[in-house]
C-alpha angles and dihedrals in degrees: 000000000000091000094050092047092051091048092053092050091049092050091050092052091049091051092052091048092050092049090050091050091054091049092050091050091051090051097051098278094139104307134105094294095061109138115254115240117228120187126215118199122216127190123196140143099272090164133028133045095326097044095116090062093038096053090049088052091048093051091048091050089051090051090053092053090051092050093046092052093044093049095073089214099114134064093227141067107234124214127191120224111193124202127187118230092178087213087283122121097217091048088048092055091051089049092049092050090050091054092045092056091057102089091198091066111090101177141002135220134186146056124149099191122069092215090059094047092047089053097048100039094081090044092056089043093052093047098043099243124144113236121190107195114219109192114350109113109185108132095229093063090079095014095082092070096236107165090211094062124079128160131212095194126070114258123249098261095068090052095047098043088054095045096046093050093045093051096047103035105029102030096033097233108172104170127041137183116201127211125182134180093232093247121122088250097050096042092049094051095045095047094045092048091050093048094050094044088051090052087058097050106277126125125225108221099182143357116207132179126214130181130253106253094026114136107181115068098160096116094051094042094047090055091047093049089056089058091055097214124189089228143015116208121197124198108200146059140319103264097053092040091054093049091048090050091052093048092047087057090049089054091046093240105165100179122118116278116206133177146164136272092275092079097051095107140110085248091070094051093045095051097040092046114179091352089067089079111116098013110146127208136168123231136188118251131002126310108285094246090056096050119102094253098021101109093045091050090052091048093047093047091051091048091053088059099219108178093227128060120252087235122191101325106035094107091051089054091046093053091044093059095036090053091050092050092045094049094045092045099046093045094043090233096159107177095329102128095189091053090048091056092051095045096047096053089055095040128122120194131183107207146131091309093049122246115353124194133146139241125226091283095050093256119141116253089218106104108159116139127199128197116224132192129195109240128166092353094306137093110249129185104257095236090054097048126098092223127065146160113289122169089348092303134095112259141154116278 
């Protein structure tokens, strides 16, 4: 009796185990219905001078992957593969080639620096890989007509046409001294701002170049002070802009100081300290809190508990990766790179930034520009700040 009872129990356990195994296989536990993995590449400056912005972009891209997988909307499991361009074009090319050799990666997003995107665009073109540019704004990135290259951020010209006209016509700026950091990004912004201000009646008195990593600007600023301009415009990034602003204060230069979207970062306010007050910069899109999905993005990012802030471009990185996942998922692209290129150029996506679609060159049709001013150690939308430009100086409203 003992033997027969034990045999029955053993057979019952075996039956249950077999049934469970069949159920697991049917639910993706190793059978035919196992979810296909599709990889998305992402390139950003994880190290180097722009690492604070790059890490915020990386975290936001990671958040997008998590949301895409949790949504249940797509037939794939997405994985993010991050590469560091270190804000250096040669490093960027090496990073691009590394992503291209991974056959599981179907498309790539990213880049903060225009120099990096200009360097990798022909590489992605030559190798037939879709690249959705997140934050690099040089016009030639999409201007070459490569079908592989699209861009989610507005190019530099829209920003600088707006800024040049505002400074000259609305604020009455008549004389301008330009400074750029000798990068493609910095030179493009400074020259375009100067050209558009000149079209609206201003005069460019000088155009000086400085170097990324330079810390002493006394010679350049002393020469500019002697010209007594209404405004100094800097094309470049946050660290150099902050040091220039501090040294302008040391020299008691009270003219307006304007710059581009590249300086809108916590880094600028931390380095410039109290002298940051009244710095003006122009950014693409609306303030994050005013965007359709802005508040939810901020809440979700906080809930994910990333140790670093998303900074100025996190939401652009988030929409970059979400748009790639959405396009790949809805069009059942899988790992077909050619199909990804074709689908992305025709794609429309409704995200944090609003509705994104592309023109015939792969450039976003979203062209809104917002003016920001540094007040109380934070970047504030100009129309919401309690300080403004009066008689070509910063004053209380």
